[in-house]
Structures are given as structure tokens and as C-alpha cells.
MARNUDREN-608555 format. One record per residue (C-alpha): residue number from 1; x, y, z. Coordinates in nm, 4 decimals. Last residue first. Layout:
! MARNUDREN-608555
+-----+----------+----------+----------+
: num :     east :    north :       up :
+-----+----------+----------+----------+
: NUM :        X :        Y :        Z :
...
+-----+----------+----------+----------+
! end
This chain:
! MARNUDREN-608555
+-----+----------+----------+----------+
: num :     east :    north :       up :
+-----+----------+----------+----------+
: 356 :   7.0109 :   1.1872 :   6.4726 :
: 355 :   6.9945 :   1.2118 :   6.0191 :
: 354 :   6.6534 :   1.4568 :   6.0548 :
: 353 :   6.8014 :   1.6390 :   6.3432 :
: 352 :   7.1028 :   1.6503 :   6.1640 :
: 351 :   6.9702 :   1.8238 :   5.9104 :
: 350 :   6.7619 :   2.1118 :   6.0886 :
: 349 :   7.0731 :   2.1647 :   6.2549 :
: 348 :   7.2375 :   2.1809 :   5.9387 :
: 347 :   6.9844 :   2.4107 :   5.8005 :
: 346 :   7.0099 :   2.6866 :   6.0599 :
: 345 :   7.3922 :   2.6869 :   6.0916 :
: 344 :   7.3921 :   2.7460 :   5.7215 :
: 343 :   7.1467 :   3.0167 :   5.7106 :
: 342 :   7.3078 :   3.2590 :   5.9205 :
: 341 :   7.5913 :   3.3342 :   5.7191 :
: 340 :   7.4281 :   3.2415 :   5.4505 :
: 339 :   7.2128 :   3.5889 :   5.3812 :
: 338 :   7.6376 :   3.7285 :   5.3274 :
: 337 :   7.4684 :   3.8935 :   4.9868 :
: 336 :   7.7298 :   4.1995 :   4.9073 :
: 335 :   7.9332 :   3.9335 :   4.6038 :
: 334 :   7.6781 :   4.0237 :   4.3603 :
: 333 :   7.5105 :   3.8413 :   4.1395 :
: 332 :   7.5347 :   3.5518 :   4.2146 :
: 331 :   7.7335 :   3.5184 :   4.5273 :
: 330 :   7.5278 :   3.3110 :   4.6677 :
: 329 :   7.6007 :   3.0145 :   4.4187 :
: 328 :   7.4874 :   2.7422 :   4.6052 :
: 327 :   7.6859 :   2.3587 :   4.7215 :
: 326 :   7.5350 :   2.2389 :   5.1111 :
: 325 :   7.7246 :   1.9296 :   5.1632 :
: 324 :   7.6474 :   1.7188 :   5.4457 :
: 323 :   7.8176 :   1.3555 :   5.5368 :
: 322 :   7.7497 :   1.1817 :   5.8915 :
: 321 :   8.0100 :   0.8990 :   5.9700 :
: 320 :   7.8779 :   0.9345 :   6.3410 :
: 319 :   8.2165 :   0.9605 :   6.5155 :
: 318 :   8.4104 :   1.0905 :   6.1070 :
: 317 :   8.1512 :   1.3682 :   6.1756 :
: 316 :   8.2008 :   1.5762 :   5.7807 :
: 315 :   8.1131 :   1.9212 :   5.7094 :
: 314 :   8.1057 :   2.0344 :   5.3094 :
: 313 :   8.0479 :   2.4173 :   5.2247 :
: 312 :   8.0242 :   2.5674 :   4.8711 :
: 311 :   7.8554 :   2.9415 :   4.8637 :
: 310 :   8.0712 :   3.1660 :   4.6293 :
: 309 :   8.3352 :   3.1990 :   4.9526 :
: 308 :   8.3617 :   2.7795 :   4.9951 :
: 307 :   8.3246 :   2.6573 :   5.3770 :
: 306 :   8.4988 :   2.3750 :   5.5115 :
: 305 :   8.4476 :   2.0945 :   5.6990 :
: 304 :   8.6230 :   1.8922 :   5.9799 :
: 303 :   8.4011 :   1.6720 :   6.2470 :
: 302 :   8.5718 :   1.4988 :   6.5689 :
: 301 :   8.3744 :   1.7801 :   6.8144 :
: 300 :   7.9845 :   1.6452 :   6.6938 :
: 299 :   7.7402 :   1.8144 :   6.4185 :
: 298 :   7.5172 :   1.8742 :   6.6456 :
: 297 :   7.5161 :   2.2946 :   6.6822 :
: 296 :   7.4967 :   2.4032 :   6.3822 :
: 295 :   7.7952 :   2.3806 :   6.1502 :
: 294 :   7.8388 :   2.7175 :   6.0208 :
: 293 :   7.9573 :   2.7122 :   6.3844 :
: 292 :   7.8342 :   3.0344 :   6.6101 :
: 291 :   7.9526 :   2.8549 :   7.0002 :
: 290 :   8.1138 :   2.6657 :   6.9330 :
: 289 :   8.4151 :   2.6708 :   6.6913 :
: 288 :   8.3097 :   2.3650 :   6.4812 :
: 287 :   8.6658 :   2.1866 :   6.3013 :
: 286 :   8.8508 :   2.3459 :   5.9700 :
: 285 :   9.0621 :   2.1490 :   5.7291 :
: 284 :   9.3071 :   2.1453 :   5.6265 :
: 283 :   9.5335 :   2.0402 :   5.8799 :
: 282 :   9.3291 :   2.0356 :   6.1665 :
: 281 :   9.1040 :   2.3620 :   6.2989 :
: 280 :   9.0388 :   2.5457 :   6.5752 :
: 279 :   9.1357 :   2.3369 :   6.8592 :
: 278 :   8.9792 :   2.0236 :   7.0229 :
: 277 :   9.1696 :   1.7598 :   6.8769 :
: 276 :   9.4957 :   2.0236 :   6.7004 :
: 275 :   9.5507 :   1.7130 :   6.3967 :
: 274 :   9.2631 :   1.4532 :   6.4553 :
: 273 :   9.1957 :   1.5093 :   6.0541 :
: 272 :   9.5323 :   1.4898 :   5.9387 :
: 271 :   9.7759 :   1.2155 :   6.1132 :
: 270 :   9.3919 :   0.9972 :   6.1270 :
: 269 :   9.4106 :   1.0191 :   5.6949 :
: 268 :   9.7960 :   1.0391 :   5.7175 :
: 267 :   9.7819 :   0.6453 :   5.8780 :
: 266 :   9.4765 :   0.5429 :   5.6651 :
: 265 :   9.6623 :   0.5443 :   5.3447 :
: 264 :   9.4827 :   0.8146 :   5.0472 :
: 263 :   9.3521 :   0.5785 :   4.7855 :
: 262 :   9.2539 :   0.3679 :   4.9464 :
: 261 :   9.2183 :  -0.0485 :   4.9551 :
: 260 :   9.1874 :  -0.2653 :   5.2112 :
: 259 :   8.8436 :  -0.1598 :   5.3461 :
: 258 :   8.7114 :   0.1004 :   5.6411 :
: 257 :   9.0502 :   0.2116 :   5.7856 :
: 256 :   8.7784 :   0.4298 :   5.9489 :
: 255 :   9.0072 :   0.7567 :   5.8609 :
: 254 :   9.0741 :   0.5857 :   5.4393 :
: 253 :   8.7186 :   0.5220 :   5.4665 :
: 252 :   8.5965 :   0.8943 :   5.5966 :
: 251 :   8.7860 :   1.0127 :   5.3235 :
: 250 :   8.6768 :   0.8190 :   5.0369 :
: 249 :   8.3353 :   0.8930 :   5.1763 :
: 248 :   8.4934 :   1.2215 :   5.0907 :
: 247 :   8.5594 :   1.1495 :   4.8060 :
: 246 :   8.2190 :   1.0278 :   4.6603 :
: 245 :   8.0350 :   1.3323 :   4.8379 :
: 244 :   8.1937 :   1.5947 :   4.6327 :
: 243 :   8.1998 :   1.3863 :   4.2841 :
: 242 :   7.7886 :   1.3599 :   4.3556 :
: 241 :   7.7617 :   1.7107 :   4.4466 :
: 240 :   7.9229 :   1.8246 :   4.1351 :
: 239 :   8.2780 :   2.0340 :   4.0385 :
: 238 :   8.4785 :   2.2996 :   4.0598 :
: 237 :   8.8129 :   2.3315 :   4.1930 :
: 236 :   8.9652 :   2.7125 :   4.1452 :
: 235 :   9.0714 :   2.8337 :   4.4732 :
: 234 :   9.3511 :   2.8161 :   4.7899 :
: 233 :   9.5979 :   2.6650 :   4.6037 :
: 232 :   9.5895 :   2.7274 :   4.2563 :
: 231 :   9.4351 :   2.6832 :   3.8922 :
: 230 :   9.2725 :   2.9258 :   3.7511 :
: 229 :   9.5366 :   3.0470 :   3.4240 :
: 228 :   9.7382 :   3.2513 :   3.6589 :
: 227 :   9.5024 :   3.6183 :   3.6793 :
: 226 :   9.1634 :   3.3319 :   3.7698 :
: 225 :   9.3552 :   3.2448 :   4.0183 :
: 224 :   9.3904 :   3.5773 :   4.1816 :
: 223 :   9.0965 :   3.6942 :   4.0773 :
: 222 :   8.8490 :   3.4394 :   4.2971 :
: 221 :   8.5667 :   3.3372 :   4.0272 :
: 220 :   8.7408 :   3.0743 :   3.8630 :
: 219 :   8.5823 :   3.0114 :   3.4835 :
: 218 :   8.3064 :   2.8375 :   3.4418 :
: 217 :   8.0883 :   3.1248 :   3.4646 :
: 216 :   8.1108 :   3.4911 :   3.5415 :
: 215 :   7.9419 :   3.7686 :   3.4521 :
: 214 :   8.1465 :   3.9979 :   3.2609 :
: 213 :   8.3120 :   4.3902 :   3.3279 :
: 212 :   8.6735 :   4.1364 :   3.4360 :
: 211 :   8.6450 :   4.3671 :   3.7016 :
: 210 :   8.3558 :   4.4200 :   3.7949 :
: 209 :   8.2604 :   4.1125 :   3.7658 :
: 208 :   7.8559 :   4.0369 :   3.7469 :
: 207 :   7.9286 :   3.7440 :   4.0343 :
: 206 :   7.8711 :   3.3007 :   3.9981 :
: 205 :   7.7647 :   3.1326 :   3.7619 :
: 204 :   7.6103 :   2.7911 :   3.7957 :
: 203 :   7.8073 :   2.5864 :   3.5608 :
: 202 :   7.6484 :   2.3431 :   3.3267 :
: 201 :   7.8332 :   2.1720 :   3.1415 :
: 200 :   7.9135 :   2.0027 :   2.7612 :
: 199 :   8.2571 :   2.1280 :   2.7338 :
: 198 :   8.4527 :   2.2896 :   3.1235 :
: 197 :   8.6210 :   1.9794 :   3.1149 :
: 196 :   8.7790 :   2.0097 :   2.8041 :
: 195 :   8.8893 :   2.3793 :   2.8988 :
: 194 :   9.0474 :   2.3072 :   3.1578 :
: 193 :   9.1587 :   2.5675 :   3.3702 :
: 192 :   8.8034 :   2.5512 :   3.5905 :
: 191 :   8.9762 :   2.3122 :   3.7680 :
: 190 :   8.8313 :   1.9174 :   3.8052 :
: 189 :   8.5818 :   1.7264 :   4.0280 :
: 188 :   8.3757 :   1.5363 :   3.7894 :
: 187 :   8.6487 :   1.2545 :   3.8147 :
: 186 :   8.5697 :   1.1459 :   4.1731 :
: 185 :   8.5327 :   0.7982 :   4.1721 :
: 184 :   8.8162 :   0.8355 :   4.4286 :
: 183 :   9.0187 :   0.6039 :   4.1475 :
: 182 :   8.9986 :   0.9465 :   3.9025 :
: 181 :   9.0050 :   1.2012 :   4.1449 :
: 180 :   9.3231 :   1.1248 :   4.3524 :
: 179 :   9.6167 :   0.9930 :   4.1646 :
: 178 :   9.5300 :   1.0976 :   3.8132 :
: 177 :   9.3015 :   1.3720 :   3.8811 :
: 176 :   9.4642 :   1.5460 :   4.1802 :
: 175 :   9.7873 :   1.5352 :   3.9721 :
: 174 :   9.6918 :   1.6498 :   3.6518 :
: 173 :   9.5614 :   2.0081 :   3.8753 :
: 172 :   9.8988 :   1.9706 :   4.0894 :
: 171 :  10.0670 :   2.0918 :   3.7210 :
: 170 :  10.3332 :   1.7340 :   3.7298 :
: 169 :  10.7577 :   1.7830 :   3.8498 :
: 168 :  10.5896 :   1.6607 :   4.2096 :
: 167 :  10.8087 :   1.7935 :   4.4568 :
: 166 :  10.7803 :   2.1322 :   4.2478 :
: 165 :  10.4398 :   2.0775 :   4.1839 :
: 164 :  10.3938 :   2.0661 :   4.5235 :
: 163 :  10.6072 :   2.2534 :   4.6281 :
: 162 :  10.4389 :   2.5473 :   4.4137 :
: 161 :  10.0078 :   2.4299 :   4.5408 :
: 160 :  10.1900 :   2.4473 :   4.9027 :
: 159 :  10.2203 :   2.8031 :   4.9035 :
: 158 :   9.8901 :   2.9129 :   4.6957 :
: 157 :   9.7560 :   2.7348 :   5.0051 :
: 156 :   9.9432 :   3.0204 :   5.2746 :
: 155 :   9.8815 :   3.2640 :   5.0646 :
: 154 :   9.5042 :   3.2227 :   5.0739 :
: 153 :   9.5289 :   3.2672 :   5.5083 :
: 152 :   9.3039 :   3.1826 :   5.8259 :
: 151 :   9.5629 :   3.3639 :   6.0176 :
: 150 :   9.6516 :   3.1627 :   6.3404 :
: 149 :   9.8803 :   3.2401 :   6.5840 :
: 148 :  10.2750 :   3.2083 :   6.7022 :
: 147 :  10.3757 :   2.9433 :   6.4468 :
: 146 :  10.5972 :   3.1778 :   6.2244 :
: 145 :  10.6384 :   3.5619 :   6.3435 :
: 144 :  10.3718 :   3.7852 :   6.2620 :
: 143 :  10.2541 :   3.9937 :   5.9725 :
: 142 :  10.4606 :   3.8257 :   5.7036 :
: 141 :  10.5976 :   4.0339 :   5.4700 :
: 140 :  10.5391 :   3.9763 :   5.1062 :
: 139 :  10.8421 :   3.9745 :   4.8826 :
: 138 :  10.7941 :   3.5882 :   4.7782 :
: 137 :  10.4214 :   3.6445 :   4.7182 :
: 136 :  10.4971 :   3.8797 :   4.5211 :
: 135 :  10.8107 :   3.7237 :   4.2917 :
: 134 :  10.5652 :   3.3942 :   4.2716 :
: 133 :  10.2933 :   3.5567 :   4.1614 :
: 132 :  10.5573 :   3.7136 :   3.8829 :
: 131 :  10.6372 :   3.3691 :   3.6969 :
: 130 :  10.2697 :   3.2423 :   3.8040 :
: 129 :  10.2109 :   3.5613 :   3.5526 :
: 128 :  10.4537 :   3.5329 :   3.2943 :
: 127 :  10.2440 :   3.2351 :   3.1111 :
: 126 :   9.9302 :   3.4861 :   3.0833 :
: 125 :  10.0971 :   3.8319 :   3.0095 :
: 124 :  10.1884 :   4.0481 :   3.1768 :
: 123 :  10.0179 :   4.4173 :   3.2769 :
: 122 :   9.7496 :   4.2512 :   3.5405 :
: 121 :   9.9409 :   4.0604 :   3.7752 :
: 120 :  10.0032 :   4.3827 :   3.9775 :
: 119 :   9.5546 :   4.3888 :   3.9800 :
: 118 :   9.5924 :   4.0115 :   4.0762 :
: 117 :   9.8177 :   4.0273 :   4.3698 :
: 116 :   9.5402 :   4.1638 :   4.5887 :
: 115 :   9.6150 :   3.9872 :   4.9056 :
: 114 :   9.4619 :   3.8246 :   5.1174 :
: 113 :   9.5309 :   3.6659 :   5.4825 :
: 112 :   9.8949 :   3.7512 :   5.5976 :
: 111 :  10.1835 :   3.5243 :   5.6123 :
: 110 :  10.2486 :   3.4353 :   5.9583 :
: 109 :  10.2978 :   3.0679 :   5.8788 :
: 108 :   9.9979 :   2.9753 :   6.1334 :
: 107 :   9.7497 :   2.8062 :   5.9447 :
: 106 :   9.6901 :   2.4400 :   5.9927 :
: 105 :   9.8148 :   2.3370 :   5.6129 :
: 104 :  10.0750 :   2.5913 :   5.5974 :
: 103 :  10.2682 :   2.5831 :   5.9836 :
: 102 :  10.2722 :   2.1649 :   5.8451 :
: 101 :  10.4872 :   2.2894 :   5.5309 :
: 100 :  10.7002 :   2.4540 :   5.7356 :
:  99 :  10.8325 :   2.8053 :   5.7770 :
:  98 :  11.1787 :   2.8356 :   5.8632 :
:  97 :  11.2512 :   2.9736 :   5.4698 :
:  96 :  10.9995 :   3.2759 :   5.5188 :
:  95 :  11.1963 :   3.5385 :   5.6879 :
:  94 :  11.4635 :   3.4812 :   5.3773 :
:  93 :  11.8161 :   3.3369 :   5.3614 :
:  92 :  11.6173 :   3.0488 :   5.1070 :
:  91 :  11.2899 :   3.0871 :   4.9733 :
:  90 :  11.3718 :   3.1287 :   4.5918 :
:  89 :  11.5073 :   2.7592 :   4.6367 :
:  88 :  11.2286 :   2.5677 :   4.7240 :
:  87 :  11.1721 :   2.2491 :   4.9499 :
:  86 :  11.4869 :   2.3204 :   5.1877 :
:  85 :  11.3729 :   2.6854 :   5.2764 :
:  84 :  10.9857 :   2.6593 :   5.2593 :
:  83 :  11.0424 :   2.4443 :   5.5730 :
:  82 :  10.9570 :   2.0346 :   5.5818 :
:  81 :  10.8086 :   1.9037 :   5.8371 :
:  80 :  10.5074 :   1.7766 :   5.7406 :
:  79 :  10.7452 :   1.5484 :   5.4870 :
:  78 :  10.7088 :   1.4721 :   5.1062 :
:  77 :  10.7639 :   1.2631 :   4.8658 :
:  76 :  10.7870 :   0.9702 :   5.1179 :
:  75 :  10.4908 :   0.8316 :   4.9133 :
:  74 :  10.1810 :   0.9112 :   5.2200 :
:  73 :  10.3468 :   1.2486 :   5.2416 :
:  72 :  10.3047 :   1.3276 :   4.8532 :
:  71 :   9.9610 :   1.1912 :   4.8700 :
:  70 :   9.8813 :   1.4093 :   5.1760 :
:  69 :  10.0210 :   1.6995 :   5.0380 :
:  68 :   9.7341 :   1.6592 :   4.7487 :
:  67 :   9.4605 :   1.5806 :   4.9380 :
:  66 :   9.5281 :   1.9169 :   5.0916 :
:  65 :   9.5761 :   2.1000 :   4.7911 :
:  64 :   9.2949 :   1.9492 :   4.6562 :
:  63 :   8.9934 :   1.9473 :   4.8499 :
:  62 :   9.1234 :   2.1112 :   5.1957 :
:  61 :   9.2239 :   2.3296 :   4.9569 :
:  60 :   8.9719 :   2.3654 :   4.7197 :
:  59 :   8.6658 :   2.3572 :   4.8890 :
:  58 :   8.7902 :   2.6996 :   4.8938 :
:  57 :   8.6322 :   2.8576 :   4.6064 :
:  56 :   8.3994 :   2.4941 :   4.5218 :
:  55 :   8.2176 :   2.6931 :   4.1604 :
:  54 :   7.9980 :   2.4616 :   4.1650 :
:  53 :   7.8362 :   2.2860 :   3.8958 :
:  52 :   7.5412 :   2.1373 :   3.8084 :
:  51 :   7.4574 :   1.7526 :   3.7962 :
:  50 :   7.2477 :   1.7555 :   4.0420 :
:  49 :   7.0222 :   1.9467 :   3.9065 :
:  48 :   6.9503 :   2.3563 :   3.9138 :
:  47 :   6.6542 :   2.4596 :   3.6736 :
:  46 :   6.7735 :   2.7236 :   3.4453 :
:  45 :   6.6320 :   3.0521 :   3.4462 :
:  44 :   6.7510 :   3.2259 :   3.2057 :
:  43 :   6.8810 :   3.5767 :   3.3750 :
:  42 :   6.8621 :   3.5395 :   3.8066 :
:  41 :   7.0720 :   3.2584 :   3.7826 :
:  40 :   7.1260 :   2.7773 :   3.8479 :
:  39 :   6.8148 :   2.8268 :   3.9720 :
:  38 :   6.6345 :   2.6960 :   4.2772 :
:  37 :   6.6395 :   2.3332 :   4.4054 :
:  36 :   6.8315 :   2.0197 :   4.3650 :
:  35 :   6.7556 :   1.8178 :   4.6820 :
:  34 :   7.0175 :   1.4469 :   4.7709 :
:  33 :   6.9027 :   1.3663 :   5.1513 :
:  32 :   6.9593 :   0.9805 :   5.2662 :
:  31 :   7.2489 :   0.9420 :   5.0703 :
:  30 :   7.3786 :   0.6036 :   5.2283 :
:  29 :   7.7478 :   0.6177 :   5.3392 :
:  28 :   7.7743 :   0.5671 :   5.6558 :
:  27 :   7.4895 :   0.8744 :   5.7221 :
:  26 :   7.4526 :   1.0819 :   5.4226 :
:  25 :   7.3683 :   1.4255 :   5.3279 :
:  24 :   7.3229 :   1.6606 :   4.9948 :
:  23 :   7.1705 :   1.9881 :   4.9550 :
:  22 :   7.1469 :   2.1097 :   4.5634 :
:  21 :   7.2098 :   2.5573 :   4.4673 :
:  20 :   7.0240 :   2.8094 :   4.4241 :
:  19 :   6.9136 :   3.1765 :   4.3086 :
:  18 :   7.0848 :   3.2297 :   4.7068 :
:  17 :   7.0183 :   3.3902 :   5.0471 :
:  16 :   6.7373 :   3.5532 :   4.8492 :
:  15 :   6.4360 :   3.5159 :   5.0777 :
:  14 :   6.2420 :   3.3204 :   4.8583 :
:  13 :   6.5444 :   3.0911 :   4.8149 :
:  12 :   6.6150 :   3.0648 :   5.1358 :
:  11 :   6.2340 :   3.0452 :   5.2705 :
:  10 :   6.1650 :   2.6979 :   4.9989 :
:   9 :   6.4586 :   2.5776 :   5.1421 :
:   8 :   6.4098 :   2.6198 :   5.4784 :
:   7 :   6.0580 :   2.5175 :   5.4156 :
:   6 :   6.2186 :   2.1805 :   5.3007 :
:   5 :   6.3962 :   2.0986 :   5.5510 :
:   4 :   6.0972 :   2.1536 :   5.7661 :
:   3 :   5.9185 :   1.8720 :   5.5101 :
:   2 :   6.1722 :   1.6536 :   5.4810 :
:   1 :   6.3845 :   1.4951 :   5.2410 :
+-----+----------+----------+----------+
! end
């Protein structure tokens, strides 16, 4: 790692942007930067290393839910134009019946951004909560006409998890593990609801949670995902930086159609990542929005990425075959720490200046 990047990270640690993290950057599949820094938490001062597991938060949306949808589309079991009315019997005859899979992936479904459903689920048993959550989602009014504008929505991806499980007949966590992560060499991606996957691992803790009255570590920070057992379409995925990188390498390889065998079909990867070219979003992924993108100044327009609330992010420049991943727990010990917003673009600029 170059001195300017090291200095940026050291300054960030001193300024309390995060207690620690892992940075990985690669070009043409070759790792150019791989650096762990700081502490996993402020209490025990365990050093972060390459195997530290982070709560990936909303990286769940592109790296689990979107890829699960892509997998089912690959196999002609699901189509982007199918509607909630066609796929979910509970949506038939409701105002949500005309929402398509594409609308959900593109965040233009009419659904609100977020609702604290976990507060209403607290009185239910764990086994009852998933059904109760779905009932709340069905009753949730749309905030704008379907397809009229873009509103980043957790609820849309909660519906997508429901669709994936309805169509596949399997838990989404099991589907992505078996069909995507294992064959892509990304076995260290998993959902926090899997107790076996949690064993013998060092987790970077997230928030000292007032609702749970404890430090959140090894279980999902997002309250709605936690309420239904740690697996949902918007949050719940955990992983190491190497596993995230392995999965993104597979995605870039399929996009460029560089090999004879892919976990995901190039045709679908291209369709999803090229969707809405020039706009703010691909299907399930973000694009750089200038000025002020978290990706900084140098990622090309043909780039995709995503941010996670806990302090995680990735950006992929598809034209230059560059991947930059930053995993931190910036919400440890409190979500009120938002210093990472200013730090991300500065770091990405320094990394890109080194790589280009």
C-alpha cells in the first residue's frame, strides 16, 4: 500500500472514522492493495486481519438477493417482467399487483424506503414473525405510482427475498450458498442466521444497540432482518474481504465473458449491469452519481457498486476491470458516526490514482 493511502487510513483511524477495516483493490484480477488496519472493536483491541468477518449490511442487496434473482432468471424460472400479482397470491387484487421484479430491482416500485417493522414483530414468536412481516408488507401503502420515480427501498428487496423463496422453494441463504458462493469460491459469504457459519470466526462488532440492550456482534445489525432470523433481502449477509472479492471477480469475468464456464450466465450479468446506462442505478446495483459520488472522481460511467449502512462498500469499474472493496464497522459503537461519507470518495480517489 502506498504512503498516501496509508496516511489517509491512519488519519481516518485517528479521527474516529472507524475503529478498523480492510481495504482490497485489484486490477485485471490481480490484487494490488490488500491491507487490514485498526481494531475490530474499541473495547478488546483485537487487530483486524484479512479473515475478520464484517456485517455487509445492504451489500446483501446486490451480492445475495440480486444474484439469486439473476440465477433464477438464468434458469427461466423467473422473468424480470413478472408481477407481484403473478408471483405472490397475497398481492393479487392489491395496489401492488402490477409491481414487476424489474421495478423492485430498480427501486421504482412505489414502495417506501424503510419501515421499522421490527417494533410490531416483537410480540410474535420467531416462527410467526416471517408471516407477520409479510402481512405488514402487503398492508403498506405505496408512496408514489409504480415506475414514476426512484426511491431506494429496503422493502423492495424484502419482497424480492419473498419471491426468490417462493419460486425456488428454498431459503435464499441456502440457494446463494449452494448455487453461487460455493462454485464462485466465495464460501466465506454467509447469512448470520447460520450458527455453524458463525463458529470459530472473528466478527467486527457493530453498534451498542439500545433496542437489544447489548453490543451487536456476529448477528445482523439491521433490526428488521434480525427480527426474522437474520436472513432477508436487504440485509443479513456477512463475509470477509477475500470472499467479496472472489464473488466480484466472478461477476466481472461473466460480464466480460472471459471463460467457458460461469456461475452466472454472461447474458444475464450484462443485462443487469448495463440496465439504465447513464442513470443512477443498474438492476440491484448503484452507479456513480457525479458530483459527490462515494466512488470519487475516477471511476468510469460504466461502473457499478453499492454501500452498506455498517460501513461497507465496493465499486467495480467494468471498463478498466478494477475492483475496490472497503469493509469497516463505522457504526461501532454508534450509528451517529457518519464521518465515512466524506472519507470514502477521498480514499477511492487515492486508490484510483495509484492503480491508473
